[in-house]
N, C-alpha and C positions, 0 to 999 in steps of 0.2 A: 793613579787611575789611568788606564790606556784610552786613547780617543776612540770614539765609536765610529766605526766605518762599515761599510757594506759587508766586508769580509768577517767582522767579528759580531754582527747581528743580521738578521734577516732583513730583507728589503723593506717590509712593512714596518718593522721597529726602527730601522734607520729613519724612515720618512716621519714616524711620529715623533723622534727626538729631534729632527731637524725643525718640524714645524712648531714644537714647543720653543725653541731658541730664536726662531723667526717669524713668530706668529703674525706681527704688524705687517712685515715685508709680504708674507705669504697672502695675507687677507687683501692687500693692496693690489697685488698682481692679480689675485682671482677677481677682484672688483673691475679691474680694467678689462680683463678678458671677457667678463659677462657683457660689457658694453660694446664688445666687437661684433661686427656683423657675421663673421664666423660662428661665434657662439650661438647668436640668435638663430641662425639657419639650423645648427645642428638641433637647438633645443624645438623648434617648430618641427622638425623631421621627427624627433624623438616622441613629441606629444601626439603627432598625427598617427604614429605607428602603434602607439601605446594609449590611445584614447580612453578605452573603458577601464584600463588599470589606473590611469592617472586621475580619472572623475571619481572613481570609487575612493582613492587615496585622499583627494581633496575634501570629499564629503566626510570621511571618518575623521580627518583631522579638524574640520569645521565643527563637527558635532562636540568635539572633546574640548574646543577652545571658542565657544560662542562668544564669551564676553571680550575676550581678546580681539576677535574677528569685528565685533561691533565697535569696539572702541577705534580700531585701526580706521574702519570705513567712515565713522563720524569724523575722524580727524582728517581723511582724504577729502570728504565733502566740504569740510570747513576750509581747507587749503585753496580748493578749487570751487568756491562758493558760487562765482557768476557762470562758470561753465556748467556746474551741476544744475543750478536753476533753470538754465536756458534749456538742457537736455530733459529736465522734467516737464518743462512747458510743453516742448514739442512732443514728448511722449504721451502727455495726457491728451493732446490733440488728435494723435493717432490712435489712442487706446483710451477712449472717453469711459468705457466700462470699468477699467481699473481705476481710474482717476474717481469715478463715482463710488466705488466700493471703499477706497481710501478715506474719501470725505464722510462716508456713511458710518465707517469705523471710529473715526475721531468724533463724530456727533454723538454716537452712542456712549464713549468715554465720557465726553462732556456732559451728557444728561444723566450719568448714574450718580444717584445720591443727592442730585439737585431737584430743589423744589420749584413750583411755578414762581413764587415769589423771589427765588435767586435768580431766575432767569430774567425777570422783569427788572430786577436791580442791576443785573449784568448789562442789559441793554441801556439803561438810564446811565451807567457808567461810562460806556463807550460813546455815546452821545456827548457826554459831559467832556470826555477826552478830546475829542474831535472838534468841538465848537467853542469851548472856553478860550478867553482872550490869551491867558498866559498858564502855562503849566511846566513842570519841571520833571526830570526822568527820576522815576523811583530809585534808580541804582546809582546814578552818578550825580544827581541833583542839578544837573545843567538845564537851563530852559530849552524847550523844544518849539520850534516855530510851527505855524499850522501848514497843512498841504504837504504833497509830494510823498506822503507815507511816512513822514517823520515820526509822527505820533502812533505808537502800537500799543496795543495791550498784552500783557504779559502774565501767565499764571506764575506766581511766585515760587510755588511748589508745583513742578511740571505735572500734567495729567498722567504722562508715562511713568511717572515715580509716585503715583498714588495720591497726587493733588486733587482738590475738587474744584468744581465750578462755582463754588460759593464766592461771593462778592469780595468777601476779605481775603481770598487767594489770588486777586487779580489786581494788577497795578499797571500804571502807565509808563512806558519805557521808550527811550530814544531808539531809533533802528540800529545804531551801532551797538548799544548794550544788549539788544534784544538778540540780535544775530551771534553776539559772543558768548552770551548766556546758553542759548539753545536749549538743551533738556537737562542742564545741570541743576543740582539741588542749591539752594541758597548758600549754605555753608560751603559747598565746594566752588561756587562763582566767586565768593568774597575772599577766598584765600589768593586769587590772583588780581583782583580789583580792590582797591583801597575805597570804602565806601565813605560818605561824608557823615558827620555826625547829626543824628536826628533823622535819618532816612526813613525809619519806621514811623515816626511821627507823622512825616509828611504824608505817608499812605493813609494814615487814619483821618487825616485832615480833608483828604479827598473824599473817603467813605462819607465823613460828616456832611460834606456839602450835597450830597445826594439825597439826604433826608430832609 
């Protein structure tokens, strides 16, 4: 078989064949070029000249890939947790109306399907978590010291995933586990975190202590 050259094939076909054989090298060169100031300047100029077109393109792609966009954004926020939290606090100070609306939305979700008895039991549970002399994390079973926001209440099944505000769906978690779990379902969280034996029994003990 004769060697593929620009003379035997069109330039576009030759480029495609070359890329297939040198994919890793080509991707590395492309990655390095996109980190250069030259490429960034060209990209900014192109985006500015085609703002409306680019905006429509991004909106169209986002609408078709909402789940992927949401997961990527969650991962980005998790990698930059401190910077994200600092920005959120600053934004809330400058735009209190948006912060209030977000809190109101979360409150409505919490109240959906919960009874007055549930809310009373929840407040008792929070007081118990914050004041009891010793308590362990529901997820890692490690003792949690009092103060400095170390003891946190966590919805086992997140409200955003259909969980309720019922006391049996609330647990005490250390800050580390609560930050890492975020809005994951328990079955997803335990895939990456080995839980100690009897972790569910520990939570039931806490609920019994409230009555």
